N, C-alpha and C positions, 0 to 999 in steps of 0.2 A: 556227548559232549559237545558235538556241533550245534545241538538244538540250545543248549546253555550258552555258547556265544552268540546266537542270533537273537536270544533274549536279552542278553545283556547289551547288544548293540541297539536294539529297539529302545530299551531304558535309556540309553546314554542319547539316542536321538531326540527322546521326548524330553530329557532334561534340557538338552542345547535348544529345542524350540521354547521350551518354557523360560528359559534364560532370556533369549531373544525377545518374547512377548512382553516380560517383566520390564526389560531395557527400555522397549518401545513406550510402554506405558509410562514409566517413569519420565523419560525424556519428553511426553506429552503433557504430564502433570507438571513439570517445570516450565515449558512453555506457556501453558495456560496461566499458571501462578504469575509468572513475571510479566505476561502481555497484560493482565488485568490491572496488575501494579502500575503499569506505565501508563495506561489509559486513565488510571484513577487520578494521576498526577496532572492530566491536561484539563484546562478549564479556561474560562474568560480571562480571569485573574493572570494566567500563566502566558496568555498570548498576548505579547506586547512587542513593540518594534516596527521598524520599516522593513518591508518586503517588496522587492523591485520585481517587474516582470515584464516580458516581451511578448508580443503576440504577432504573427504574421500567418497569411493564409489566402485564400482566393474562393470565390463562390463559384460553383459550378455553372456553366451555360444553362438558362431556363430556370435557373434556382435564385437568381438575384432578386432581392428586394425591388429595385427599380424596373426589373423585366428588361435589363439591357444585357449586352454579351458579359462573358466573364471579367471580373475584374478583382484586383488584390486588394488586400486592406493591411495595415500595419498598425501598432500601437506600442507605446513604451510607457510604463508609468511605475508609481510606487503605492502599494497599500500600507496604510498606518493603522495598528491596533494598540488601542490604549489601555486594555488591562480590564476594562469596565464593561466589556461587551461591544464597545463602539469601534466602528470601522471608517475610516476616510480613505479616499483615493485621489490621486492626481494623475492625470494621463493625458498624453498627446496622442491623437489619432489622425493617420493620413491616409485616405485612399490613394492606391498605385494605380496612374493611368496605363 
């Protein structure tokens, strides 16, 4: 009788493991299907409008283009996409002393 219970417990564990595996595979299939649909909808035609940006940072000593000490830099601007694959940008850049 004890062997019978052990066998039943092993079968139950296998069923639980298989359910988990199938659940993970199903979730993965849903993610892959959904993701590919989302990427299929992105194109030059869907990329339209203005996108603002801000940039700030500093160059490390010895790494600057001018060979001078560390200096900061900053910029603000707007990228404009027209839906035909074209990009224009307007920005203001100022080195920080």
